[in-house]
C-alpha positions in Angstrom: 0.0 0.0 0.1 1.3 3.4 -0.9 1.4 6.1 1.6 1.0 9.8 0.9 3.9 12.0 1.8 2.9 14.8 4.3 4.7 18.0 3.8 5.9 19.8 6.9 4.3 23.1 7.5 6.3 26.2 6.6 8.8 27.3 9.3 7.3 30.9 9.1 4.0 29.5 10.5 5.8 28.4 13.7 7.4 31.8 14.0 3.8 33.4 13.5 2.5 30.9 16.1 5.2 31.9 18.7 4.5 35.6 18.1 0.7 35.2 18.7 1.2 33.1 21.8 3.6 35.7 23.2 1.6 38.8 22.2 -1.8 37.4 22.8 -3.4 38.6 19.6 -3.1 38.2 15.8 -3.2 42.0 15.4 -0.2 42.5 17.7 1.7 39.8 16.1 1.0 41.1 12.7 2.3 44.5 13.8 5.4 43.2 15.4 6.2 41.1 12.3 5.3 44.0 10.1 2.9 41.8 7.9 -0.9 41.8 7.5 -3.4 40.4 10.0 -4.7 38.1 7.3 -1.2 36.7 6.5 -0.9 35.6 10.1 -4.4 34.2 10.2 -3.8 32.2 7.1 -0.5 30.7 8.4 -2.2 29.8 11.8 -5.2 28.2 9.8 -2.8 26.1 7.6 -1.0 25.0 10.8 -4.2 24.1 12.4 -5.2 22.0 9.4 -1.8 20.3 9.3 -1.9 19.4 13.0 -5.7 18.7 12.9 -6.2 20.5 16.2 -7.4 24.0 17.2 -4.6 26.2 18.4 -6.4 29.0 20.0 -9.7 30.0 21.8 -10.9 33.4 20.8 -11.8 35.5 23.7 -12.8 39.2 23.9 -9.4 40.3 25.0 -7.3 38.2 22.5 -6.3 34.6 21.7 -5.9 32.1 24.4 -3.9 28.9 23.6 -6.1 25.9 23.3 -5.7 22.9 25.6 -3.9 21.0 22.8 -1.4 23.9 22.3 -0.9 24.3 26.0 0.8 20.8 26.0 3.5 22.3 23.8 5.9 24.3 25.7 7.0 27.4 23.8 9.9 29.4 25.4 12.8 31.6 24.5 15.7 29.8 23.1 18.6 29.1 25.5 22.1 30.1 24.6 24.7 27.3 24.5 27.1 29.1 26.8 
């Protein structure tokens, strides 16, 4: 049986994800990254489709990481020295 190859998501979608988690909103992330709100939303949507899990719960005051995303620890990179 032949298996379909699944392409990995674009690395920039992970960058956008980290920025939305850190800033708490798509708009703030878009401003920080100097791109449009829709570009961030599209990358998050594609990442959600690839992972097949919701990444955020939308609230009045921003985006809250979903329970599934909360299982992934996103932190600042550590320096090797």
